[in-house]
N, CA, C and O atoms as CSV, one atom per row, in Angstrom:
chain,resi,resn,atom,element,x,y,z
A,1,MET,N,N,31.784,-42.369,61.819
A,1,MET,CA,C,32.349,-43.444,61.217
A,1,MET,C,C,33.742,-42.983,60.502
A,1,MET,O,O,33.849,-41.934,59.867
A,2,ARG,N,N,34.929,-44.048,60.729
A,2,ARG,CA,C,35.864,-43.436,59.397
A,2,ARG,C,C,36.299,-44.773,59.600
A,2,ARG,O,O,36.472,-45.497,60.580
A,3,ILE,N,N,36.433,-44.883,58.263
A,3,ILE,CA,C,36.705,-45.902,57.001
A,3,ILE,C,C,38.135,-46.484,56.711
A,3,ILE,O,O,38.633,-45.657,55.948
A,4,GLN,N,N,38.904,-47.325,56.895
A,4,GLN,CA,C,40.678,-47.095,56.407
A,4,GLN,C,C,40.501,-48.420,55.267
A,4,GLN,O,O,39.584,-49.239,55.208
A,5,ARG,N,N,41.387,-48.336,54.644
A,5,ARG,CA,C,41.134,-49.048,53.200
A,5,ARG,C,C,42.184,-49.724,53.351
A,5,ARG,O,O,43.079,-49.105,53.927
A,6,ARG,N,N,42.505,-51.125,52.948
A,6,ARG,CA,C,44.669,-51.443,53.047
A,6,ARG,C,C,45.188,-50.710,52.127
A,6,ARG,O,O,44.849,-50.238,51.042
A,7,GLY,N,N,45.926,-50.720,52.682
A,7,GLY,CA,C,47.422,-49.902,51.942
A,7,GLY,C,C,47.252,-48.954,52.521
A,7,GLY,O,O,48.366,-48.430,52.527
A,8,GLU,N,N,46.252,-48.005,53.317
A,8,GLU,CA,C,46.259,-46.732,53.769
A,8,GLU,C,C,47.740,-46.638,54.868
A,8,GLU,O,O,48.394,-45.629,55.133
A,9,VAL,N,N,47.880,-47.546,55.180
A,9,VAL,CA,C,48.323,-46.963,56.671
A,9,VAL,C,C,49.551,-48.338,56.470
A,9,VAL,O,O,50.236,-48.100,57.465
A,10,SER,N,N,50.147,-49.455,55.878
A,10,SER,CA,C,51.302,-49.803,55.451
A,10,SER,C,C,52.718,-49.718,55.629
A,10,SER,O,O,53.412,-48.763,55.279
A,11,TYR,N,N,53.017,-50.505,56.052
A,11,TYR,CA,C,54.403,-50.500,57.019
A,11,TYR,C,C,55.643,-51.754,55.900
A,11,TYR,O,O,55.018,-52.806,55.769
A,12,ASP,N,N,56.790,-51.843,55.307
A,12,ASP,CA,C,57.738,-52.405,55.576
A,12,ASP,C,C,57.944,-52.982,55.960
A,12,ASP,O,O,58.624,-52.978,54.934
A,13,TRP,N,N,58.313,-54.196,56.869
A,13,TRP,CA,C,59.446,-54.395,57.976
A,13,TRP,C,C,60.055,-55.734,58.464
A,13,TRP,O,O,59.739,-56.915,58.321
A,14,GLN,N,N,61.287,-54.925,59.240
A,14,GLN,CA,C,61.365,-56.548,59.169
A,14,GLN,C,C,61.940,-56.598,60.515
A,14,GLN,O,O,63.035,-56.063,60.684
A,15,LEU,N,N,60.913,-57.588,62.211
A,15,LEU,CA,C,60.489,-57.631,62.794
A,15,LEU,C,C,61.112,-58.650,63.890
A,15,LEU,O,O,60.824,-59.846,63.895
A,16,TYR,N,N,61.896,-58.115,64.711
A,16,TYR,CA,C,62.486,-58.103,65.882
A,16,TYR,C,C,63.821,-59.897,65.643
A,16,TYR,O,O,63.914,-60.942,66.286
A,17,GLY,N,N,64.325,-59.518,64.794
A,17,GLY,CA,C,65.262,-59.899,64.442
A,17,GLY,C,C,64.567,-61.630,63.165
A,17,GLY,O,O,64.937,-62.758,62.839
A,18,GLY,N,N,63.663,-60.866,62.986
A,18,GLY,CA,C,62.806,-62.080,62.118
A,18,GLY,C,C,63.441,-62.076,60.859
A,18,GLY,O,O,64.183,-61.248,60.330
A,19,ALA,N,N,62.889,-63.451,60.386
A,19,ALA,CA,C,63.403,-63.759,58.245
A,19,ALA,C,C,62.762,-63.196,57.457
A,19,ALA,O,O,61.548,-63.395,57.487
A,20,GLY,N,N,63.190,-62.491,56.681
A,20,GLY,CA,C,62.186,-61.359,55.626
A,20,GLY,C,C,62.306,-60.659,56.318
A,20,GLY,O,O,62.957,-60.419,57.335
A,21,ARG,N,N,61.186,-60.044,55.362
A,21,ARG,CA,C,60.276,-58.132,55.552
A,21,ARG,C,C,58.755,-58.513,55.462
A,21,ARG,O,O,58.362,-59.045,54.424
A,22,LEU,N,N,58.159,-58.349,56.160
A,22,LEU,CA,C,56.180,-58.639,56.256
A,22,LEU,C,C,56.188,-56.723,55.974
A,22,LEU,O,O,56.921,-55.744,56.109
A,23,ALA,N,N,54.588,-57.181,55.428
A,23,ALA,CA,C,54.054,-56.414,55.249
A,23,ALA,C,C,52.969,-55.809,56.037
A,23,ALA,O,O,51.927,-56.464,56.058
A,24,VAL,N,N,52.989,-54.455,56.836
A,24,VAL,CA,C,51.679,-54.496,57.981
A,24,VAL,C,C,50.681,-53.092,57.767
A,24,VAL,O,O,50.984,-52.000,57.286
A,25,GLU,N,N,49.806,-53.421,58.139
A,25,GLU,CA,C,48.973,-52.304,58.727
A,25,GLU,C,C,48.845,-52.172,59.701
A,25,GLU,O,O,48.800,-53.211,60.359
A,26,SER,N,N,48.752,-51.328,60.181
A,26,SER,CA,C,47.929,-50.568,61.490
A,26,SER,C,C,47.149,-50.159,61.122
A,26,SER,O,O,47.097,-49.595,60.029
A,27,TYR,N,N,45.853,-50.356,62.255
A,27,TYR,CA,C,44.552,-49.950,61.884
A,27,TYR,C,C,44.344,-49.140,63.455
A,27,TYR,O,O,44.396,-49.500,64.631
A,28,PHE,N,N,44.016,-47.518,62.536
A,28,PHE,CA,C,43.541,-46.370,63.800
A,28,PHE,C,C,44.449,-46.327,64.808
A,28,PHE,O,O,43.960,-46.259,65.936
A,29,ARG,N,N,45.700,-46.348,64.717
A,29,ARG,CA,C,46.227,-46.551,65.878
A,29,ARG,C,C,46.292,-44.667,66.330
A,29,ARG,O,O,46.041,-44.181,67.432
A,30,ASP,N,N,46.520,-44.267,65.635
A,30,ASP,CA,C,47.129,-42.884,66.102
A,30,ASP,C,C,45.855,-41.627,66.110
A,30,ASP,O,O,46.040,-40.410,66.093
A,31,GLN,N,N,44.386,-42.450,66.143
A,31,GLN,CA,C,42.968,-42.325,66.322
A,31,GLN,C,C,41.950,-42.756,67.438
A,31,GLN,O,O,40.830,-42.248,67.418
A,32,THR,N,N,42.271,-43.642,68.384
A,32,THR,CA,C,41.923,-44.351,68.560
A,32,THR,C,C,42.225,-44.211,70.363
A,32,THR,O,O,43.371,-43.805,70.557
A,33,THR,N,N,41.529,-44.435,71.522
A,33,THR,CA,C,41.875,-44.485,72.636
A,33,THR,C,C,41.361,-45.583,73.042
A,33,THR,O,O,40.700,-45.547,74.080
A,34,LEU,N,N,41.496,-46.582,72.477
A,34,LEU,CA,C,40.652,-48.735,72.643
A,34,LEU,C,C,42.178,-48.469,73.411
A,34,LEU,O,O,42.836,-47.438,73.555
A,35,PRO,N,N,42.393,-49.748,73.790
A,35,PRO,CA,C,43.107,-50.698,74.894
A,35,PRO,C,C,44.137,-51.557,74.151
A,35,PRO,O,O,45.221,-52.051,74.464
A,36,ALA,N,N,43.665,-51.548,73.462
A,36,ALA,CA,C,44.414,-52.523,72.075
A,36,ALA,C,C,44.478,-52.149,70.752
A,36,ALA,O,O,43.630,-51.748,69.955
A,37,ASN,N,N,46.516,-52.518,70.631
A,37,ASN,CA,C,46.269,-52.074,68.951
A,37,ASN,C,C,45.884,-53.008,67.792
A,37,ASN,O,O,46.264,-54.099,68.216
A,38,VAL,N,N,45.369,-53.208,66.617
A,38,VAL,CA,C,45.526,-53.696,65.404
A,38,VAL,C,C,46.160,-53.510,64.494
A,38,VAL,O,O,46.636,-52.483,64.011
A,39,MET,N,N,46.209,-55.136,64.057
A,39,MET,CA,C,47.465,-55.027,62.976
A,39,MET,C,C,46.913,-55.964,61.766
A,39,MET,O,O,45.842,-56.469,62.101
A,40,LEU,N,N,47.289,-56.317,60.563
A,40,LEU,CA,C,47.075,-57.361,59.655
A,40,LEU,C,C,48.496,-57.391,59.156
A,40,LEU,O,O,49.137,-56.467,58.654
A,41,TYR,N,N,48.901,-58.768,59.416
A,41,TYR,CA,C,50.490,-59.348,58.796
A,41,TYR,C,C,50.471,-59.345,57.155
A,41,TYR,O,O,49.340,-59.198,56.692
A,42,HIS,N,N,51.183,-59.438,56.511
A,42,HIS,CA,C,51.103,-60.332,55.194
A,42,HIS,C,C,52.772,-61.170,55.571
A,42,HIS,O,O,53.759,-60.449,55.424
A,43,LEU,N,N,52.963,-62.373,55.952
A,43,LEU,CA,C,53.662,-63.060,56.171
A,43,LEU,C,C,54.005,-63.781,54.183
A,43,LEU,O,O,53.258,-64.580,53.617
A,44,PRO,N,N,55.105,-63.261,53.663
A,44,PRO,CA,C,55.397,-64.268,52.705
A,44,PRO,C,C,56.117,-65.262,52.826
A,44,PRO,O,O,56.773,-65.454,53.850
A,45,PRO,N,N,56.127,-66.363,51.439
A,45,PRO,CA,C,56.885,-67.841,52.367
A,45,PRO,C,C,58.528,-67.328,52.835
A,45,PRO,O,O,59.535,-66.727,52.459
A,46,GLY,N,N,57.815,-68.183,54.101
A,46,GLY,CA,C,59.942,-68.484,54.638
A,46,GLY,C,C,60.196,-67.229,55.035
A,46,GLY,O,O,61.357,-66.833,54.931
A,47,SER,N,N,58.869,-66.075,55.733
A,47,SER,CA,C,59.351,-65.118,56.375
A,47,SER,C,C,58.690,-65.583,58.236
A,47,SER,O,O,57.797,-66.394,58.486
A,48,SER,N,N,59.459,-64.790,59.203
A,48,SER,CA,C,59.659,-64.026,60.546
A,48,SER,C,C,58.658,-62.930,60.962
A,48,SER,O,O,58.086,-62.078,60.282
A,49,GLU,N,N,58.620,-63.168,62.102
A,49,GLU,CA,C,58.411,-61.789,62.748
A,49,GLU,C,C,59.055,-61.756,63.557
A,49,GLU,O,O,59.406,-60.633,63.919
A,50,GLY,N,N,59.716,-63.266,64.499
A,50,GLY,CA,C,60.940,-63.047,65.457
A,50,GLY,C,C,60.349,-63.378,66.790
A,50,GLY,O,O,59.277,-62.817,67.016
A,51,GLU,N,N,60.848,-64.227,67.789
A,51,GLU,CA,C,60.800,-63.954,68.840
A,51,GLU,C,C,60.693,-62.943,69.537
A,51,GLU,O,O,61.514,-62.083,69.218
A,52,HIS,N,N,59.785,-62.563,70.665
A,52,HIS,CA,C,60.266,-61.332,71.193
A,52,HIS,C,C,59.306,-61.374,72.569
A,52,HIS,O,O,58.857,-62.459,72.939
A,53,ILE,N,N,59.111,-60.558,73.060
A,53,ILE,CA,C,58.477,-60.199,74.405
A,53,ILE,C,C,57.659,-59.154,74.683
A,53,ILE,O,O,57.948,-58.175,73.995
A,54,HIS,N,N,56.272,-58.885,75.813
A,54,HIS,CA,C,56.144,-57.602,75.989
A,54,HIS,C,C,55.914,-57.717,77.508
A,54,HIS,O,O,55.248,-58.623,78.009
A,55,LEU,N,N,56.418,-56.887,78.095
A,55,LEU,CA,C,56.907,-56.370,79.180
A,55,LEU,C,C,57.677,-55.496,80.260
A,55,LEU,O,O,58.803,-55.796,80.658
A,56,GLU,N,N,57.051,-54.521,80.643
A,56,GLU,CA,C,57.388,-53.706,81.153
A,56,GLU,C,C,58.744,-54.464,82.392
A,56,GLU,O,O,58.531,-55.547,82.938
A,57,GLY,N,N,60.034,-53.667,82.636
A,57,GLY,CA,C,60.684,-53.572,82.895
A,57,GLY,C,C,61.414,-54.489,82.486
A,57,GLY,O,O,62.324,-54.561,83.312
A,58,GLU,N,N,61.568,-55.244,81.702
A,58,GLU,CA,C,62.247,-56.436,81.173
A,58,GLU,C,C,63.327,-55.169,79.789
A,58,GLU,O,O,63.018,-54.145,79.179
A,59,GLU,N,N,65.037,-56.324,79.890
A,59,GLU,CA,C,65.405,-55.098,78.910
A,59,GLU,C,C,64.892,-55.641,78.042
A,59,GLU,O,O,64.217,-54.894,77.334
A,60,ASP,N,N,64.911,-56.653,77.766
A,60,ASP,CA,C,64.608,-57.397,76.069
A,60,ASP,C,C,63.562,-57.185,75.230
A,60,ASP,O,O,63.239,-57.499,74.084
A,61,SER,N,N,62.848,-56.152,76.735
A,61,SER,CA,C,61.143,-56.031,75.922
A,61,SER,C,C,60.837,-55.077,74.502
A,61,SER,O,O,61.168,-53.898,74.371
A,62,CYS,N,N,60.221,-55.797,73.634
A,62,CYS,CA,C,59.838,-54.352,72.494
A,62,CYS,C,C,58.723,-53.584,72.921
A,62,CYS,O,O,58.095,-52.944,72.077
A,63,THR,N,N,58.534,-53.571,73.599
A,63,THR,CA,C,57.260,-52.363,74.543
A,63,THR,C,C,57.755,-52.133,75.652
A,63,THR,O,O,57.956,-53.023,76.478
A,64,PRO,N,N,58.094,-50.599,75.884
A,64,PRO,CA,C,57.991,-50.301,77.696
A,64,PRO,C,C,56.937,-50.633,78.167
A,64,PRO,O,O,56.662,-49.953,79.156
A,65,TYR,N,N,55.818,-51.763,77.791
A,65,TYR,CA,C,54.706,-52.134,78.693
A,65,TYR,C,C,54.387,-53.252,78.413
A,65,TYR,O,O,54.573,-53.909,77.389
A,66,SER,N,N,53.698,-53.569,79.710
A,66,SER,CA,C,53.317,-55.070,79.427
A,66,SER,C,C,52.735,-55.257,78.374
A,66,SER,O,O,52.946,-54.243,77.708
A,67,SER,N,N,52.040,-56.035,77.733
A,67,SER,CA,C,50.422,-56.185,76.669
A,67,SER,C,C,50.776,-57.623,76.109
A,67,SER,O,O,51.840,-57.756,75.504
A,68,ASP,N,N,49.648,-59.067,76.341
A,68,ASP,CA,C,49.346,-59.555,75.943
A,68,ASP,C,C,48.555,-59.684,73.686
A,68,ASP,O,O,47.986,-58.772,73.086
A,69,GLU,N,N,48.784,-60.666,73.305
A,69,GLU,CA,C,49.339,-60.726,71.750
A,69,GLU,C,C,48.420,-61.916,71.854
A,69,GLU,O,O,48.467,-62.821,72.687
A,70,LEU,N,N,47.206,-61.680,70.420
A,70,LEU,CA,C,46.444,-62.658,69.894
A,70,LEU,C,C,46.648,-62.860,68.425
A,70,LEU,O,O,46.483,-62.018,67.542
A,71,TYR,N,N,47.093,-64.308,68.276
A,71,TYR,CA,C,46.992,-64.285,66.298
A,71,TYR,C,C,45.778,-64.893,65.733
A,71,TYR,O,O,45.275,-65.967,66.061
A,72,VAL,N,N,45.335,-63.975,64.747
A,72,VAL,CA,C,43.636,-64.679,64.280
A,72,VAL,C,C,44.444,-65.441,62.601
A,72,VAL,O,O,44.781,-64.517,61.861
A,73,VAL,N,N,44.709,-66.653,62.079
A,73,VAL,CA,C,45.716,-66.517,61.202
A,73,VAL,C,C,43.930,-66.504,59.944
A,73,VAL,O,O,43.026,-67.320,60.123
A,74,VAL,N,N,43.893,-65.571,58.995
A,74,VAL,CA,C,43.039,-64.868,58.156
A,74,VAL,C,C,43.568,-66.151,56.723
A,74,VAL,O,O,42.812,-67.094,56.487
A,75,SER,N,N,44.318,-66.054,56.268
A,75,SER,CA,C,44.424,-67.032,54.958
A,75,SER,C,C,46.061,-67.547,55.449
A,75,SER,O,O,46.763,-67.019,56.312
A,76,GLY,N,N,46.407,-68.844,54.517
A,76,GLY,CA,C,47.177,-69.778,54.829
A,76,GLY,C,C,48.097,-70.353,56.111
A,76,GLY,O,O,47.380,-70.537,57.094
A,77,ARG,N,N,49.113,-70.590,56.277
A,77,ARG,CA,C,49.043,-71.842,57.417
A,77,ARG,C,C,50.353,-70.904,58.221
A,77,ARG,O,O,51.097,-70.380,57.392
A,78,VAL,N,N,50.749,-70.613,59.756
A,78,VAL,CA,C,52.283,-70.342,59.695
A,78,VAL,C,C,52.026,-71.357,61.175
A,78,VAL,O,O,51.055,-72.082,61.393
A,79,VAL,N,N,53.086,-71.156,61.955
A,79,VAL,CA,C,53.507,-71.935,63.291
A,79,VAL,C,C,54.329,-70.900,64.432
A,79,VAL,O,O,55.449,-70.400,64.531
A,80,VAL,N,N,52.995,-70.910,65.247
A,80,VAL,CA,C,53.215,-69.500,66.322
A,80,VAL,C,C,53.956,-71.111,67.059
A,80,VAL,O,O,53.811,-72.305,66.797
A,81,THR,N,N,54.726,-70.374,68.011
A,81,THR,CA,C,56.338,-70.473,69.300
A,81,THR,C,C,56.033,-69.700,70.108
A,81,THR,O,O,56.244,-68.508,69.886
A,82,ALA,N,N,55.247,-70.248,71.700
A,82,ALA,CA,C,55.159,-69.188,72.705
A,82,ALA,C,C,55.931,-69.850,73.545
A,82,ALA,O,O,55.596,-71.033,73.610
A,83,ASP,N,N,57.051,-69.503,74.383
A,83,ASP,CA,C,58.204,-69.984,76.072
A,83,ASP,C,C,58.614,-71.894,74.495
A,83,ASP,O,O,58.539,-73.123,74.476
A,84,GLY,N,N,58.762,-71.441,74.147
A,84,GLY,CA,C,59.529,-73.332,73.016
A,84,GLY,C,C,58.786,-74.108,72.530
A,84,GLY,O,O,59.054,-74.950,71.673
A,85,GLU,N,N,56.997,-73.727,73.425
A,85,GLU,CA,C,56.528,-74.733,72.377
A,85,GLU,C,C,55.642,-74.311,71.311
A,85,GLU,O,O,55.111,-73.200,71.341
A,86,ARG,N,N,55.434,-75.231,70.266
A,86,ARG,CA,C,54.644,-74.798,68.305
A,86,ARG,C,C,53.603,-75.321,68.345
A,86,ARG,O,O,53.217,-76.166,69.152
A,87,ALA,N,N,53.016,-74.828,67.409
A,87,ALA,CA,C,51.662,-75.293,66.792
A,87,ALA,C,C,51.122,-74.428,65.854
A,87,ALA,O,O,50.691,-73.278,65.948
A,88,GLU,N,N,51.208,-75.052,65.113
A,88,GLU,CA,C,50.961,-74.907,63.733
A,88,GLU,C,C,49.033,-74.231,63.864
A,88,GLU,O,O,48.207,-74.312,64.773
A,89,LEU,N,N,48.981,-73.585,62.427
A,89,LEU,CA,C,47.805,-72.618,63.188
A,89,LEU,C,C,46.902,-72.457,61.219
A,89,LEU,O,O,47.595,-72.376,60.205
A,90,GLY,N,N,45.579,-72.455,61.202
A,90,GLY,CA,C,45.470,-72.377,59.487
A,90,GLY,C,C,44.290,-71.222,59.640
A,90,GLY,O,O,44.341,-70.359,60.516
A,91,PRO,N,N,43.244,-71.321,58.690
A,91,PRO,CA,C,41.928,-70.279,59.125
A,91,PRO,C,C,41.211,-70.265,59.391
A,91,PRO,O,O,40.067,-70.646,59.145
A,92,GLY,N,N,42.115,-69.437,60.461
A,92,GLY,CA,C,40.470,-69.488,61.183
A,92,GLY,C,C,40.854,-69.801,63.368
A,92,GLY,O,O,40.324,-69.633,64.466
A,93,ASP,N,N,41.571,-70.099,62.998
A,93,ASP,CA,C,42.771,-70.679,64.026
A,93,ASP,C,C,43.014,-69.542,64.670
A,93,ASP,O,O,43.208,-68.568,63.942
A,94,ALA,N,N,43.071,-69.347,66.005
A,94,ALA,CA,C,44.220,-68.295,66.814
A,94,ALA,C,C,44.537,-68.829,67.969
A,94,ALA,O,O,43.978,-69.498,68.838
A,95,ALA,N,N,46.005,-68.182,67.687
A,95,ALA,CA,C,47.323,-68.147,69.713
A,95,ALA,C,C,46.725,-66.915,70.110
A,95,ALA,O,O,46.314,-65.932,69.494
A,96,TYR,N,N,46.812,-67.339,71.679
A,96,TYR,CA,C,46.761,-66.366,72.258
A,96,TYR,C,C,48.031,-66.290,73.819
A,96,TYR,O,O,47.986,-66.873,74.903
A,97,THR,N,N,48.965,-65.375,73.283
A,97,THR,CA,C,50.254,-64.565,74.190
A,97,THR,C,C,50.471,-64.288,75.497
A,97,THR,O,O,50.482,-63.101,75.825
A,98,PRO,N,N,50.627,-65.036,76.226
A,98,PRO,CA,C,49.710,-63.675,77.540
A,98,PRO,C,C,51.568,-62.733,77.825
A,98,PRO,O,O,52.658,-63.235,77.548
A,99,ALA,N,N,51.341,-61.445,78.381
A,99,ALA,CA,C,52.567,-60.690,79.079
A,99,ALA,C,C,53.797,-62.118,79.191
A,99,ALA,O,O,53.669,-63.334,79.338
A,100,GLY,N,N,55.023,-61.143,79.022
A,100,GLY,CA,C,55.978,-62.334,79.006
A,100,GLY,C,C,56.343,-63.106,79.120
A,100,GLY,O,O,57.083,-63.549,79.999
A,101,SER,N,N,55.551,-63.888,77.453
A,101,SER,CA,C,55.648,-65.357,77.304
A,101,SER,C,C,56.900,-64.952,75.620
A,101,SER,O,O,56.627,-64.129,74.745
A,102,ARG,N,N,57.652,-65.474,75.651
A,102,ARG,CA,C,58.536,-65.240,74.603
A,102,ARG,C,C,57.671,-65.875,73.053
A,102,ARG,O,O,57.443,-67.076,72.914
A,103,HIS,N,N,57.414,-65.189,72.365
A,103,HIS,CA,C,56.473,-65.634,71.307
A,103,HIS,C,C,56.714,-64.906,69.823
A,103,HIS,O,O,57.190,-63.781,69.978
A,104,GLY,N,N,56.514,-65.249,68.481
A,104,GLY,CA,C,56.491,-64.930,67.415
A,104,GLY,C,C,56.097,-66.391,66.799
A,104,GLY,O,O,56.037,-67.575,67.131
A,105,VAL,N,N,55.830,-65.394,65.505
A,105,VAL,CA,C,54.987,-66.633,64.295
A,105,VAL,C,C,56.191,-66.438,63.309
A,105,VAL,O,O,57.154,-65.672,63.350
A,106,ALA,N,N,55.834,-67.318,62.480
A,106,ALA,CA,C,56.451,-67.893,61.157
A,106,ALA,C,C,55.589,-68.442,60.577
A,106,ALA,O,O,54.574,-68.873,61.124
A,107,ASN,N,N,55.880,-68.538,59.176
A,107,ASN,CA,C,54.985,-68.724,57.716
A,107,ASN,C,C,56.633,-69.401,57.148
A,107,ASN,O,O,57.758,-68.945,56.945
A,108,GLU,N,N,55.833,-70.947,57.044
A,108,GLU,CA,C,57.196,-72.129,57.022
A,108,GLU,C,C,56.809,-72.722,56.088
A,108,GLU,O,O,57.183,-73.893,56.021
A,109,THR,N,N,55.886,-72.178,54.949
A,109,THR,CA,C,55.694,-73.001,53.508
A,109,THR,C,C,55.702,-71.889,52.774
A,109,THR,O,O,55.862,-70.712,53.101
A,110,ASP,N,N,55.447,-72.564,51.410
A,110,ASP,CA,C,55.096,-72.111,49.868
A,110,ASP,C,C,54.421,-70.878,50.248
A,110,ASP,O,O,55.249,-70.009,50.520
A,111,GLU,N,N,53.403,-70.550,50.348
A,111,GLU,CA,C,52.370,-69.904,50.181
A,111,GLU,C,C,52.537,-68.863,51.673
A,111,GLU,O,O,53.018,-69.087,52.784
A,112,PRO,N,N,51.606,-67.154,50.786
A,112,PRO,CA,C,51.385,-66.554,51.999
A,112,PRO,C,C,50.885,-66.506,52.557
A,112,PRO,O,O,49.826,-67.016,52.191
A,113,ALA,N,N,50.824,-66.016,53.848
A,113,ALA,CA,C,49.576,-66.032,55.195
A,113,ALA,C,C,49.010,-64.326,55.506
A,113,ALA,O,O,49.472,-63.279,55.051
A,114,GLU,N,N,48.664,-64.389,55.787
A,114,GLU,CA,C,47.927,-63.089,56.291
A,114,GLU,C,C,46.937,-64.047,58.047
A,114,GLU,O,O,46.191,-65.019,58.161
A,115,LEU,N,N,47.889,-62.453,59.597
A,115,LEU,CA,C,46.771,-62.961,60.278
A,115,LEU,C,C,46.710,-61.727,60.867
A,115,LEU,O,O,47.625,-61.127,60.305
A,116,VAL,N,N,46.208,-60.974,61.644
A,116,VAL,CA,C,44.805,-59.863,62.595
A,116,VAL,C,C,45.846,-60.254,63.627
A,116,VAL,O,O,45.777,-61.323,64.233
A,117,ILE,N,N,46.590,-59.568,63.771
A,117,ILE,CA,C,47.243,-59.706,65.683
A,117,ILE,C,C,46.694,-58.207,66.409
A,117,ILE,O,O,46.988,-57.099,65.960
A,118,VAL,N,N,45.897,-58.432,67.539
A,118,VAL,CA,C,45.544,-57.870,68.357
A,118,VAL,C,C,46.456,-57.835,69.619
A,118,VAL,O,O,46.862,-58.931,70.006
A,119,PHE,N,N,46.798,-56.837,70.245
A,119,PHE,CA,C,48.009,-56.826,71.601
A,119,PHE,C,C,47.670,-55.539,71.969
A,119,PHE,O,O,47.813,-54.514,71.303
A,120,GLY,N,N,47.015,-55.721,73.547
A,120,GLY,CA,C,46.965,-54.842,74.676
A,120,GLY,C,C,47.248,-54.993,76.305
A,120,GLY,O,O,48.095,-55.823,76.635
A,121,PRO,N,N,47.048,-54.766,76.612
A,121,PRO,CA,C,47.524,-53.953,78.085
A,121,PRO,C,C,46.992,-55.750,78.920
A,121,PRO,O,O,45.815,-55.737,78.558
A,122,PRO,N,N,47.093,-56.642,79.444
A,122,PRO,CA,C,46.641,-57.214,80.455
A,122,PRO,C,C,45.453,-57.316,80.657
A,122,PRO,O,O,44.771,-56.465,80.086
A,123,LYS,N,N,44.784,-58.243,81.427
A,123,LYS,CA,C,43.622,-58.273,82.181
A,123,LYS,C,C,43.854,-57.923,83.418
A,123,LYS,O,O,44.270,-58.864,84.093
A,124,GLY,N,N,43.709,-56.600,84.164
A,124,GLY,CA,C,43.883,-56.395,85.667
A,124,GLY,C,C,43.685,-56.748,86.749
A,124,GLY,O,O,44.128,-56.104,87.699
């Protein structure tokens, strides 16, 4: 068994032209062959990751491959957008964005928010 403690693999990023900077934890990315990546986002008040897509062959894709993405809110409240649709999510809520969907997440509140992000190849 391998254990990763909070803060051991942490990055401070501005993602996809979003507002502010996000603290991002990446879990076992270089140590697994699982087809999905798992991350923890910490979004300070007013921050966002910016809208983006994951679609192989698209010039503005942020990854060279297609992937679906799942957002699960751990704490706080966020707004998830996907192809022009907006939804407000709170703790325990989740949003799923399929490959090719232009999507993003924003914290439009005065409180911090945390989300678990899981992304990987679409079911083929």
